KOLFI-60366 format. One record per residue: y, z, x of N, C-alpha, C in turn; residue in three letters. Coordinates in steps of 0.2 Angstrom, whole numbers, plus 5000, padded with zeros to 4 digits. Each point is the difference from the previous one (the first is absolute). Layout:
<pts>
YZXYZXYZXALA...
</pts>
This chain:
<pts>
503251545076500149924997500049975007MET499449954998500049955005500449935000SER500249975006500549935001499449975002VAL500249954994499649925003500449945004THR499950005006500349955005499749944999ARG500549924998499449945001500249985007ASN499949975005499749995007500049924998TYR500449965005499749935000499550005006LEU499649964998499549985008500149945001ASP500450005006500449935004499850015006LEU499949935004499949985005500550015005SER500050055006500549985006500549935000LEU499649965002500349914999500449994994GLU499750034993500449964996500750065000GLU500050055000500550055000500649985004VAL499950005008500449975004500149944999ILE499649954998500149924998500750014994GLY499950044996500449994993500650025003ASP499950075005500850055000500349945006ARG499649965003500549995006500349914998PHE499550004996500249934995500950004996GLY500050074999500550014993500650025006ARG499950055006500550005006500349935003TYR499549965000500149945004500749964995SER499750004994500549974993500550035002LYS500250075000500650024998500349985007TYR499750015006500550005006500149905001ILE499549964997500449944999500549984996ILE499950014994500549994995500650055000GLN499950095002500550044998500350025007ASP499749975007500550055004500249945007ARG499449965004500249965004500449935000ALA499849984994500149934999500649974996LEU500749975001500349984996499949964993PRO500350014996499849964994500549935002ASP499649934997500349935000500750004998ALA500250034994500549984997500650045002ARG500050075002500850045003499750005009ASP499749995001499950015009499950085001GLY499950054995500050075002499150035000LEU499950055003499650044998500350044998LYS499650054996500150074997500650045000PRO499950015006500450065004500549985001VAL500349935001500649965001500250004994GLN499749974993500150014993500550074999ARG499550045002500250064996500550045003ARG500249985007500550015003500749964999ILE499949954999500749964996500150034993LEU499550004996500150014994500250084999TYR499850065004500250055000500850015002ALA500349965003500850005002500149954995MET499849964998500549974994500150064993TYR499650025000499850074993500550045003LYS500150035008500450065001500949955001ASP500049964997500749955003500250015007LYS499449985005500150015008500349945003ASN500249944996500149955001500649985003THR500149935003500449985005500850025001HIS500150004993500850014998500250074999ASP499250055000500250065003500150055005GLN500150065000499950035008499349995002ASN500250025007499250015001499750084997PHE499550005003499550074996499450025007ARG500050064998499350025005499449964998LYS499649995006499449974999499550044998SER500150075000499450035000500150034992ALA500549994996500250004993499649934997LYS499949945004499949944995499250015002THR499650035006499350005001499850064994VAL500550065000499850054996499749964993GLY500549984997500249954994499249955000ASN499949965005499449954999499350044999VAL500250055005499050055000500250034994ILE500450024997500050064995500049964993GLY500249954999499849954993499549945002ASN500149965006499649944999499450005005TYR500050025005499749985004499650105004HIS499550004998499950085001499549995006PRO500349965006499650035007500550035004HIS499949995008500450055004500849965002GLY500250054999501049975001499949965007ASP499750025005499949955006500049924998SER499450004997499849944998500749954997SER500450044996500549974994500750005006VAL499950045005500650005004499949945006TYR499449995000499849935006500349954996ASP499749994994500149944997500749984998ALA500450055000500849994998500450015006MET499750025006500449975006499949925002VAL499349994999499849935001500449954995ARG500250024996500349964994500850015002LEU500250025005500550015003500149995007SER499449975003500049985007500349935001ALA500549965002500549955001499449965006ASP499550025003499649975004499450004998TRP499950024995499249984996500249964994LYS500650024994500049974995500749935002MET499949954997500449955002500650024993ARG500050034995500550034996499950054997ASN500150045005499850104999500250014991PRO499650044998500350014995500250064997LEU499950035004500450085002500450005005ILE500650034999500750035006499850055002GLU499850035006499850075000500550015008MET500550064998500450035004499650055007HIS500350005003499550035005499749985006GLY499450045002499549965006499349984994ASN500049944998499449984998499649945005ASN499850025007499649985004500449955004GLY499349975004500449955004499549965002SER500349935003499449945002499650035006ILE500250055004499750025006499650064996ASP499650014994499550044997500350064999GLY500750045002500350064997499950024993ASP499950055001499650024993500750034996PRO500149984993500650024996500150085000PRO500650024998500250075000499650024994ALA499950074997499750034996500549974991ALA499650014996500349974994500750064998MET499950035004500550064995500749995007ARG499949955003500749985004500249934998TYR499549964998500349944998500349984993THR500449964997500349994994499749925000GLU500149994993499649934997500450004994ALA500149934999500149964992499649925000ARG499949994995499849955000500749945003LEU499849945005500349945000500249964996SER500549954999500349964997499249944996ALA499949995005499649954998499350024997ILE499850095000499550024998500150004992ALA500750014999500149994991499949944995GLY499849955007500049954997499149984998GLN499650065003499250004998500150034993LEU500550055000500050054992500449984997LEU500349945001500849994992499449984995ARG500450014995499749974993499250054999ASP499850055003499650054999499950044994ILE500750004996500250044995499949964994ASN499649935000500349954996499349984999LYS499550055000499350014999499749915001ASP500249995007499949975003499249985003THR499750095001499150005002499950064997VAL499549985001499650084996499850055003ASP500050074997500150055002499250044999TYR499950065005499350024998500250085001ILE499750054998500250075001499750025009PRO500450035001500050035006499550045000ASN499750025008499450054999500050084996PHE500450014998499950074995500349984995ASP500049944997500349984994500750014996ASP500450045005500650035000500649954999SER500049935006500349964999499649924999LEU500549975002499849894997500349995009GLU499549985001500149955006500049945001GLU500249935001500149934999499249995003PRO499849964999499349955002500249955006VAL500649974998500349955007500750014998ILE500449985003500849995001500149944997LEU500649994999500249944998499949945005PRO500250025006500149975007500649944999ALA500650004999500349945001499949945003ARG499950055008499949925005499350025003PHE499749965004499250005004500050035004PRO499850064996500150055007499350005005ASN499449984996499550005003500149965008LEU500249954998500049945008500750025003LEU500550034997500750005004499850075004VAL499950054999499950075004499050015002ASN499749944998499350015003499650074997GLY499350015003499850044999499450035004SER499850055002499450015004499750084998THR499350005000499550054998499449975000GLY499550055000499150005002499850054994ILE499549974996499950044997499149994999SER499750024995499350005000499549925001ALA500049985005499849925001500349954998GLY500850025000500749954999500450025006TYR500349935001500750055003500449934999ALA500750035004500449944996500750005007THR500249935001500750005006500349954997ASP500450004997500449954995500850015006ILE500149945003500650025004500649994996PRO500650055003500649994995500149915000PRO500549994995500449925002500950014997HIS500349965003500749974996500150014992ASN500450045000500250004992500149934997LEU500549975005500449944997499449964998THR499549995006499549954997499650014997GLU499750054998499450014996500549994993VAL500550024999500349994993499949935000ILE500449975002499949935002499449954998ASP499450055004499349954997499750034994ALA500450054996499750014994500549954993VAL500650005003500349944996499849945002ILE499749995006499749925000499449994997LYS499550074999499550004995500050014994LEU500650014997500150004993500249914997ILE500550005006500149914999499449965000ASP499750025004499349965002499450034999LYS499850024995499350065000499549965007PRO499849934999499449975003500250005008ASP500650045004500349995005499450025004VAL499949995008499550015004500350025005THR499550045003500350045006500349975005VAL500049945002500249975007500750004996GLU500449984995500549984996500350085001GLU499650044997500350095001500150025005LEU499749975006500350015009500549965001MET500449954997500749995000500650044999ASN499650034995500650074998499850065004VAL499350045000499850045004499849995005VAL500450015007499949975005499450045003LYS499850075000499550045002500450084997GLY499750045003500250074999500450015004PRO500750034998500550055001500150055004ASP499950015006499750095002500750025002PHE499950074997500850045000500150015009PRO499650005002500049985009500149975003THR500149924995500249935003499550005003GLY499949965007499449975002500049925000GLY499549965002499849935001499450024997ILE500049944996499250004998499649945002ILE499649985003499749945001499349994997GLN499849954997499349974996500449994995GLY500149934998500049984993499349994995LYS499549975007499449994995499850084998ASP500050045003499850074997500550014996GLY500450004998500750014996499649974992LEU499849945002499849964993499550004999LEU499450045004499550024997500050064998GLU500450055001500350094997500149964995ALA500749964998500349994992499549974995TYR499349955002499849984996499550044999ARG499550045003499550064998500350055002THR500450035002500050085000499950025006GLY499649985006499749995007500349965004LYS500450045005499849955004500550045009GLY500149975003500350025008500649995002LYS500450025002500649975004500250055006ILE500249975005500450035005500750025000TYR500150054999500650045000500350035007LEU500649975004500150035006500750025000ARG500350045003500750035002500549955002GLY500550005000500549975001500450005007ARG499849985003500150015009500549955002ALA500550025006500449935003500150045007GLU500049945004500149995010500650005000ILE500250055004500649995003500250025007GLU500649955002500150035005500450045003GLU499950035004500550085003500449975004MET500750055001500449985006499649995007ARG499750045002499549995006499649945002SER499949974993499549945003499150014998GLY500050074997499350024996500249984994ARG499350014997500049994992499850054997LYS500250024991499650044998499949974993ARG499550044995499649964995500450084995ILE500349974997500550034994499549984992VAL499850054998499650024995500550024993ILE500049964996500850024995499450024993GLU499549984998499550004993499250015003GLU499950024997499350045003499449974992ILE499349995000499649994996500150034992PRO499850014996500050044995499350055001TYR500250064998499650054998499850025009GLU500449995004499750015007500650085003VAL499750035003500250055002500450005005ASN500749985002500649995003499950045009LYS499750084999500050045005499449975002ALA499550014996499349985003499949945005ASN500449954997500249945005500550005006LEU500350045001500549995005499450055005VAL499750054998499750035004499349975002LYS499849964997499349945001500349955006LYS500650004999500349935008500150045003ILE500450055002500250065004499150005004ASP499550034997499449995003499749985004GLU500249924995499649925004500450015006LEU500750035002500549995005499650045006ARG499950074997499750065005499449975001LEU499449994997499449985003499849935003ASP500949955002500049955002499449954997ARG499949994993499549984996500649914999LYS500450025002500649945001500750015003VAL500149955005500449995004500649985000GLU500650035002500649974999500550044995GLY499750064997500450034997500350075004ILE500750015000500350045004500050074996ALA500249984994500250074997500149974991GLU500050024996500050024993500450064996ILE500649974996500150064997500149984991ARG500250064999500149984992500650024999ASP500449954996500950005003500050004990GLU499549994996500350014993500450064997THR500749984997500350054997500149994993ASP500750014997500150004994500149914999ARG500149985003500349925001499449964999THR499550035002499349945000499650025005GLY499349964998499350025006500349965007MET499850025007500249995004499450035006ARG499449975001499850005006500049955006ILE500250045006500249965006499450005006VAL499749965003499550005002500349965007ILE500350045005500249975007499549975005GLU499849925001499849995006500150005007LEU499549995004500250015008500349934999LYS500250025008500249905002499549945001LYS500149984997499549945001499550004996ASP500050034994499450024996500049944995ALA499350004997499949934996500250034993ASP500650004998500150034994499849984993SER500049925001499549994993499250014999THR499950015008499150044999500050055000GLY500450035002500150084997500050024992VAL500449964998500250004992499449984998LEU499749965003499349964996499450055000ASN500050045007499650054999500150044996TYR500550044999500350044994499550004994LEU500549934998499749954993499250025000TYR499649995006499349994998499850085002LYS500150045003499950075002500250074995ASN500449994999500450034995500250014992THR500250034999500149994991500749954998GLU500349995007500749944998499749934996LEU499350014999499749934997499550044996GLN499850004996499550024995499849944994VAL499350014999499849954994500050074994SER500349954997500050034992499649974994TYR499550054997499649974997500149994991HIS500249944998500150034991499550004998PHE499950064994499650024995500350014995ASN500249974996500450004996499550034991MET500050065000499550024994500450064997VAL500049974992500650044997499650014994ALA500050064995499850014995500249964992ILE499549944999500349994994499549984995GLN500350024994499550014994499550065002ASP500350065003499750065001499449985006ARG500049945004499550005004500349965006ALA499650035007500449985005499749925000PRO500749955003499849945001500249975005LYS499749965004500549985008500249934996GLN500849995001500449964997500449965004LEU500049944999500549965005500749994998GLY500449965003500650004997500249974994LEU499549954996500350014994499850024996ILE499350045000499850064994500550055002PRO500250025006500550054999500750004996LEU500249945001500749974994499750014996LEU499349964997500049984994499950104996GLU499750025003499950074998500750044998ALA500550005003500850015001500149974996TYR500049934998500549974995499750024993LEU499250005000499850044993500250064999GLU500050045003500450064999500750004998HIS500449965003500849994999499949974990GLN499749935001500049994993499850054995LYS499650055003499950054994500650064999GLU500250035005500650045001500549954996VAL500249945001500849984999499749974991ILE499350004997499850014995500150064995LEU499950055003499950064999500850034998ARG500549985007500550015000500549974993ARG499849954999500449944997499750044991SER499450034997499750024995500650064999LYS499950055007500450054997500749994999PHE500649965004500649995000499949964994ASP499549974996500149964993500150054995LEU499450065000500150054996500650044998LYS500250015007500750055001500449954996LYS500049945002500649964995500049974994ALA499650014999499749984992500450074997LYS499750065003500050074995500850015002GLU500449985004500849995002500349974993ARG499649934998500349964997499950014993ALA499450065000500050004992500750075000HIS500150045003500350064998500749965001ILE500249975007500849964996500049964995VAL499649964995499949974994500250054996GLU499650085000500450054996500650034999GLY500149995009500950035001500649974995LEU499849905002500549974998500149984992ILE499250024997499950004993500550074996LYS499950075005500350064999500650004999ALA500549955003500750015003500249974995ILE499649954997500349944994500150044993SER499650085000500150024993499950065003ILE500750025005500150065004500150064993LEU500549974996500350064997499550034993ASP499649954997499350024995499450045004GLU500049995007499650045006500250065001LEU500650015001500450075002499850034994ILE500349984993499950034995499150054998LYS499749945001499250024997500050065008VAL500150015006499850035005500450074998ILE500849984998500350084998499650044994ARG499749984996499750004994499350055001ALA499649995006499450015002500150075003SER499450034999499950065000499950015009LYS499549965003500250005009499649935003ASN499850015005499949915004499549974996LYS499450044998499549984997500049964995ALA500550064994500349974995500449945000ASP500549985003500249975003499949935003ALA499249995002499549965004499749964993LYS500050064996499549974994500649974994SER500550035001500549974994500149935002ARG500149995006500449935001499449945002ILE499450045001499549935000499850004993LYS500050034996500149994993500349954995GLN500650035001500749944999500149955003GLN500050005006500149935004499449985003PHE499650005001499449995003499949995008GLY500250065003500250005007499050015000PHE499949995008499250025000500150075003THR499450025004499950085003500849995005GLU499649955004500550005007500649994998ALA500349974994500549995002500650044996GLN499650044995500350064998500150065005ALA499650015005500050045006500650005003GLU500049925001500850005005500450004996SER500149984995500750004996500150084999ILE499750064998500150074999500150035005VAL499849955007500250035007500549995003ASN500449934996500749975003500550054997LEU500249995007500850055002500649954997GLN500350064996500749964998500549975002LEU500150005006500449975004499749925001TYR499249995000499949925000500149984994ARG500150024994500149984993500849944999LEU500249975006500649955000499849925001THR500449974998499949935001499949965003ASN500150045008500049975007499250025001THR499750044997499350025002499649944995ASP500249974996499649954995500149935003VAL500450005003500049945007499550005005THR500250065004499350025003499450015000GLN500050024993499249994997499849944999LEU500349934997500049944998499749965008GLU500650055003499949955008499150035003LYS499950054999499650035002499249954998GLU500349994992499450004997499849925001SER500449975003500049925002499549995006VAL500450065005499449995006499550015000GLU499850074994499250025001499849934997LEU500349974994499549934999499949955006LYS500550005004499949955004499350035007ASN500150065001499550055004499349984996THR500150004994499250004997499949964999ILE500449955001499749914999499850005008GLU500350025005499749995008499450045000GLN499950044998499550055004499449974993LEU500149994996499549954997499749925002SER500449985003499949945002499450025010GLU500250065003499650015003499550045000ILE500050014994499450054997499349924997ILE500449964999499649964997499949915003ASN500450015004500049935006499950025006ASP499449995005499950005007500349995005GLU500549944997500349965004500850065002PHE500150014995500650055000500050065002LYS499150025001499950055004500150015007LEU499749955002500049965007500550005002ALA500649984997500750015001500350065003SER499850034995500150075001499850045004VAL499449995004499950035005500449965006ILE499949955001500349975003500950035002LYS500349994995500650035001500150065003LYS499450054997500150075003499850005009ASP499549965001499849985006500650005005LEU500449934998500549985005500550045000GLN500150074994500550045000499950045005GLN499150025002499850075005500349975007ILE499849924999500349975010500649995000LYS500550014994500749985003500250085002LYS499550044996500450095001499850035006ASP499249935001499950065007499849935004PHE500549995002500049935005499550035010PRO499749975001499350005003499949975005THR500549995006499649955007499550015002PRO499549925003499550035003500050035007ARG499550045000500050055007499449975003LEU499649994998499249965005500149925001THR499949975005500049945001499249985001SER499849934996499549975000499849945006VAL499650005005499949955004499249994997GLU500049935001499349974996499649995003ALA499850015007499549995004500050085004LYS499450015002499750075003500249975008VAL500450045004500249985006499550025007GLU499649985001499549995005500450045007GLU499750075000500450055006499649975007LEU500449995006499949975004500450065004LYS499350035005500250055005499749985006ILE500550005004500149995008499550065004ASN499649985004499550085002500650035004LEU500649975004500350035003500550074996GLU500049964992500250054996499750085000VAL499349985001499650094999499850005007THR500049985005499650025006500549995004VAL500050075004500650005005499749965008ALA500449935000499849985007499850035007SER499449995002499950045008499549955001GLU500250005006499549975005499150055001ASP499549975000499550065000499349955003VAL499750035004499249975003499650024994LEU499449934998499750004997499349995004VAL499650054999499050005004499749984993SER499549955002499549994994499349995006VAL499750034999499450015002499349974996THR499649975004499449964998499450034995ARG500350085000499350024994500650044995ASP500649974999500450014996500650064999GLY500150045006500450045001500849985001TYR500650024998500549974999500550034999VAL500750025004500650025001500549985001LYS500550034998500649975003500250045007ARG500450025002500350035005500849995003THR500350045002500849994999499949995009SER500549965001500149985008500050045004LEU500450074996500150045005499450035003ARG499550014996499350055002499849955003SER499949915000499749995003500350005008TYR500750015000500349995007499950055004ALA500050074996499850065003499250005002ALA499849964999499050005002499949945005SER499350005002499949965006499549954993ASN500149935002499349964995499650034998GLU499650025007499450025001499850084995GLU500550024996500050074997499749994992ASP500149924999499749994994499250024996LEU500150064996499550034998499649934994GLU499349995004499649954997499250025000ILE499650014993499449995001499549975006LYS499450015001499749995006499649944996GLU500049945004499749934997500749984995GLY500250034999500749964997500649965006ASP500549954994500449985006500549974995TYR500749985004500349984998500049934999LEU500349974992500149924999500749984998VAL500350074999501049975001500250065001GLY500649985004500550055003500649975001LEU500450014993500749964998500550045002TYR500549995002500950034997500149954994GLU500150054993500149984996500650034998MET500449984995500550044995499650034994ASN500350054999499750034992500049964995THR500349934999500449974995499449965002THR499649985004499649945001499350034997ASP499649954999499350004995499450005007ASP499450034998499549985005499349994995LEU499749915002499449994996499450035004LEU499750034997499350035004499449964997ILE499649965005499549974997499250025003PHE499550014994499650035001499449945002THR499650025002499149965002499749974991ASN500250044995499849994994500149954996GLN500749985005500649934998500450034993GLY500150065002500650024995500750045005ARG500550014998500550015003500350064996TYR500650045005500350064995500749975004ILE500650014992500750005003500350065002PHE500250005007500250065002500750015000ALA500650024997500750015002500150045005PRO500349975004499850065009500450084996VAL500549994995500350065000499650054997HIS499349974997499750034997499250045004GLN499949985006499550025003500350085003LEU499150035002500450055001500350025008PRO500650045000500250015005499750065006ASP499849985003499650035006500150005007ILE500050065004500449985007499449975004ARG500249985003499749945005499350055003TRP500050075002499450025003499750034995LYS500049994994499650024994499749954999ASP499350024996499649934998500349984992LEU499949944998500449954995499550024995ALA500450004994499550014994499649944998GLN499450024998499649944997500249954993HIS499949945000500449974994499550014995LEU499450044999499650024994500450074996SER500550015004500250074997501049964995SER499949945002500549974997499749924995LEU499549995002499849934997499250024999ALA499849994996499449994997499649965003ASN499750015007499549975006499250004997LEU499849965001499150004999499950035007GLU499450035000499450035005500049935006LYS500150005006500049955005500349965000GLY500750004996500649975000500349985007GLU500149965003500449995006500649965001LYS500550005004500749984998499749945007VAL500249954998500149955005500649975001VAL500550024997500749975002500550034998ASN500750035003500450014996500749975003ALA500349964993500449975001500850004999ILE500450035004500650024997500649944997PRO500250014993500449954998500850044998ILE500449955002500850024998500249964992ARG499949955001500049954994499349955000ASP499950024993499649944998500249954999PHE500649974999500149944997500249945006THR499750015008500349975005499449935001THR499749984995499449954999499750005004GLY499550065002499549995004499350034997GLN499649995003499349994996499550055006TYR499650024995499550055002499349954999LEU499650015007499549985003499350044999VAL499449994996499450055001499749945003PHE499550065004499349975003499750054997PHE499249994997499450055002499549975002THR499550055000499449995004499649954999ARG499949974995499549954996500449935001GLU500650005004500249925001500449984994GLY500550044995500449994995500650025004MET500849944998500450025001500549994996VAL500550045001500649974993500750015003LYS500449974995500750005001500450024994ARG500550055001500350014993500650015001SER500649994998500750025002500050074997GLU500550025006500150075002500450034993LEU500349974996500450044995499650024992SER499349995003499649994994499550085001LEU500350045006499850045003500450074998TYR500649994998500450044998499850054992GLU499850045001499850054995500550054997ALA499850024994500450064996499950065002GLN499150015000499750055002499950035005ARG500350065004499950005006499350044999HIS499749995009499450045001499450014995PHE499949924995499450004998499849955001ARG499349975004499749975002500149924993PRO500149975004500149934996499549945003LEU499949964996499549935003500649985005VAL499649985005500349955005499849945001ALA499449995000499749944997499050014998LEU499849964995499450004998499349985004ASN499950085003499449975004499449994997LEU499549955005499350004995499650075002ARG499550014997499550065002499749995007GLU500150065004499750015006500549975005ASN500649974997500649985006500450035001ASP500350025006500750045000500849985003GLN500350025000500849995003499850015006LEU500249945007499950025005500850025004ILE500549954996500450005003500649974996HIS500750025000500749974996500450005004VAL500349925001500750005004500549974996ALA500750005003500749974996500049935004LEU500149944995500049965003500849974997SER500249945004500749974997499849934997ASN499250004998500149934998499749935005GLY500150015005500049945004499650035007LEU499750055000499750035007499149984998GLN499949985007499250015000499550054998ASP499350004998499750044999499349995005LEU499750075001499449985005499650064998PHE499449954999499350044997499650015005VAL499650065000499350015006499750054997VAL499349965001499450024998499750065007SER499550034998499550035004499649965004ASN499949944998499749965006500349965004ARG500650025000500549975005500349924999GLY500150004993500449934999500650024998PHE500549955001500750024999500349954995GLY500450024996500249934996500849994999LEU500449965002500650024998500249924997ARG500550024994500149974996500950014996TYR500349984998500649994997500150034995ASN500150054998500350054993500049964994GLU500549935002499949954994499449984996ALA499550015004499449994998499750054993GLU500450065002499850044993500450014996VAL500049964993500650024996500050055000THR500650034997500350064996499750014994PRO499850045000499650034993500250094996VAL499850014996500550054996499550065003GLY500350054997499950085005499350004998GLN499650004995499350044999499449935002ARG500149955003499749965001499650005007ALA499349965000499650015004500249985008ALA500249954998500249955008499649934999GLY500049975007499549935001499650035008VAL499549945000499750025006500349995006LYS499950045006500550005006499749965007SER499050004997499949985006499350004999ILE499749955004499349994999499550045002ASN499650054997499750065003499249984996LEU499650015008499149994999499950084997LYS499350004998499650054997500250075006LYS500150044998500150075004500650005005ASP500649944999500750015002500450024995GLU500350045003500550034998500849985003TYR500650014997500650005003500250075004VAL500150005006500350055003500850015000VAL500349955000500650025000500549924997SER500550034996500349944999500950015001GLY500449955004500550015004500549964997LEU500550014998500549954998500650005008VAL499949945003500150005007500950005000LEU500350035006500650025001500449945001GLU499549965004500349925002499550005009GLY500449945004499649985006500450045005GLU500350065000500550015006499650025006ALA500249985005499749995006499650075002VAL500350054999499850085000499550014995ASP499849964994499550034996499349985002THR499550055000499349984999499750024996HIS499249984998499750024996499450065007PHE499750044997499550065002499349994997THR499550015001499449984998499750055004LEU499750054994499550065002499149994997VAL499950005004499249994998499650094999THR499649984996499450065000499750015006GLN499949975004499850035007500550025004ARG500350004999500750045006500349955002GLY500149934997500449955006500849994995ALA500249965004500750014999500349945004MET500349974996500449915002500750015000LYS500449955003500549984997500249934999ARG500149974995500249925000500750004998MET500149935002500649974997500149984995LYS500650014997499949964991500149955000VAL500249965004499949935002499449965001THR499650054999499249985002499749994994GLU500349994994499849994993500449954997PHE499649934998500249974996499950014993GLU500849974996500150024992499549954997GLN499550054996499649954995500150034995GLY499449964995500150014990499750055000SER500350054993499650034998499450004998ARG499650065000499249984999499549985004THR500249955007499750005007499650045002ASN499449985005499750065003500650045005ARG500449965003500450035006499750005005GLY500350025007499949985007499650055001GLN499549995006499850075002500350015005VAL500050075002500250055003499750025005MET499350005000499650045002499549965004LEU499650025004499449965003499450024997ARG499549984997499650044997499450005005GLU499750054999499550045005499450004994LEU499349975004499350034995499850065000LYS500250025004499750075001500350084997GLY500649994999500750055000500449984999LYS500249974994500649945000500650064999PRO500749985000500550035000500250004993HIS500250064996500250004993500850035001ARG500449964996500750004999500150074996VAL500450075004500150044997500850034998VAL500249955004500850014999500449925005GLY500449984994500549965005500850004997PHE500350015005500850024999500549965003ILE500649974996500449975004500550065005GLU500250005007500450035005500349985004VAL500650035001500449975003499950065006ARG500549995007499850055005500250055000PRO500550054994499950065002499250034996GLU499849984997499650014995499350035004ASP499950064994499350045004499349994993GLU499450005004499650014996499450034998VAL500050024994499650085001499249954998ASN499650065003499249964999499450064998VAL499850004995499450075000499449974997LEU499550045005499450014999499650014996THR499350014999499850034995499750085002GLU500250005007499850085001500950045001ASN500249954995500950045003500450005003GLY499949965005500450005007500449954997VAL500850045003500749944999500149985007LEU500149935001500449995005500449944998GLN500750025004500749964999499949935006THR500149955000499949945003500749964999VAL500250005006500649955000499849915001HIS500149984995499649914999500449955005PRO500550025002500449965005499850005008MET499550065002499650005005499449965001GLU499949974996499549954999500249955002LEU499549965003500349925003499849984992SER500349935000500049954995499349984999ILE499749994995499349955000499949944994SER499749995001499949924997499850044992ASP499749934996499750034995499250015000ARG499949975005499150005000499750065005TYR500550045003499750065003500250064996SER499350055001500150054999500350075004ASN500650005002500550035003499550055004GLY500650044999499550065006500050074997SER499450035004499750074996500750075002PHE500250014994500450075002499750075001ILE499350004997499750065000499449995000LEU499650055001499149995001499750044993ASP499949954995499650014995499450054999THR499649985006499550045002500350085000ASP500550025001500250065002500550044995GLU500449964995500650034994499749944995VAL499449985000499849964990500549945000GLY499849964996500249934999500750034999GLU500649955000500749994996499849994995VAL500350044994500149994992500649984998THR500550025004500849994998500549975005GLN500549954998500550015004500649994998ALA500550025003500549994995500750005006TRP500649994998500549995003500350065000LYS500350025004500250075000500650024999LYS500250024993500749994996500550045003VAL500449985002500750005003500750044995THR500450015001500750004996500449965000TYR500049984994500349934997500750014997GLN500549944998500650024997499849934997THR499950004995499849934997500649964995PRO500650055000500749974998500650025005PHE499849995005500450025005500649925000LYS499849965000500349934998500450014996LEU499850024992500450014995500450054999GLU500050035006500650055001500649985001ASN
</pts>
């Protein structure tokens, strides 16, 4: 016998799309996201309902958790036992739930991330406030659906007599959706619902006078009221949450930081470990020891500081670099009308309020039906007692219960329900006293029926019942606020001394861009000549600095690098330094023109820039303090084919000296150069002729007796001149001549340097010959001479460069 099979011819995309769509819908609606009405996910709802059905309530004894888990997975939630137990444990965790819904005996985990004991060891029962979520569930207040095997029914939703979604919050990840709703204060949320009842058009701003913000079970401090307002308006927003820490004075005179509250969902053990790692790695200076002194009386993390440590700076560093301060992102997504929606504060409260109206309405209808049924019975009993003797005769004459019911219904006009009640009546009840009680009950039932009818038919009365119920819950469960709210987000300022060990070091920078810091011990153990440097390269800076200082490195392409000294490579004096290209993105052929040590950017000093094409620029030093380290930044805007030849610090009152290759020098006061912004190009510094360019630009130190100028030409001539030889002129002038012009082979300036008696000048020729000269050994020349020849260019080639030999400098010696 042949069997005919039918197959569907479907594409893979269609099948996968359909199956994944169904799966997504399931996990969105029935697993990962809470319902906007009772604030519960299905597994949580099933756990609470199973415990309620099992009479495992707060007024009963604790029961093994394993029994509850078995009931839940056997009757309502056909998933793994661990998923149910994990959900059950979370509902009992007082560091995760603002008002825990389950009380648990035994180890239910900890804020340190410790796992809970196995379900066979722990015991649980519903908490008192969880009873408010289930109250009136037996009064037809919610709909029921069949469970997974149609053997039982389970509620679609719980009555939820308090706004659980906002009170306990929720977190979950679904397919394409996630939710992060923070916990709130029960008292505040109830007041908000009442305010919404009284004023349906209430604004978010008005509600925020009641709901101050989230109220986390772990306390802490919220910063950022603007973020809160945005979150409550739209359902999405960002706030900052920090732990509560105090700085205390110890008997020894040292200070300590005591942390008594940490941000929500932060693992305390990991936080303590992270702070200790920062101490061990010396990422933060000043921490002597950290201890976790948490016990049954409360949380307490103690951070002991070293003597003279900046306690506020250390605390700010911990806020910025550990989970002692975190950002919390609101993403208030919940299931409403069987679909996920992002809801602000008002829509969430409205969803809850609509649910409560339905619950109270259904409860009232249920109670009204019961009251009417009882009133009907009582009416029959009162009538029966008034004709008791005749009634007894009829019943005694009857064959059985059914016959008796039939006869009294026929003879006295009782209904089926009244007749059933009468024949079931016990003889001791047939007294005059009972008539009085029945009449009293009848009056009470009439009042009850009247009140319930009012609730059903009057919106105002319905609202007042909801308010009364909520106020009673607020009274029964008083909840003081744990988390405080601050309007502004504090800007965390951290002094460098907090993160960097203060140490004096030697910083060296070369023309080709090799840079390093060296310990003074390494330098002292070596000879100065032992410095490893590449051939043809030379030092442009050698400074004794502190690791808390900064270095500004300027290049010929008009860029600069902000280099904190503590981030420079620590290399021995005898070893080759590290090239800047490994730290910053330098371009090919980019050379260092100067490196300026800075301790304080707020001294009111200026940076003066000189370019080859005759431009000068003056800018405030403070403009060059950068947050981005080792990243080339624009120092000034250069024209095409121009390049930076020198940059120096000035105090705003100094003279500038600009020298051209043709031997013209112009001196003028820096006040003629108006300070401009960081990216500006500057102004003309000297009047240049065709094919003339600037060789040197100086910020003069003054007119000290021992300060002179040294001029070097390409023909190997060198001369020394007094600074006073040059009068102060005006910017953009031609300047004063410094060389006698020759028709045959004129001298051209290759170097112009301000020197003191101890200074030496290095001269380099095109053949690579390097010669060191003591300028002070030369006699003083006037402006019109060409000086003395210091080398034979026919043998060693023309001079290409001349620079002052860099010596050990202590730029901040006077400041210390």
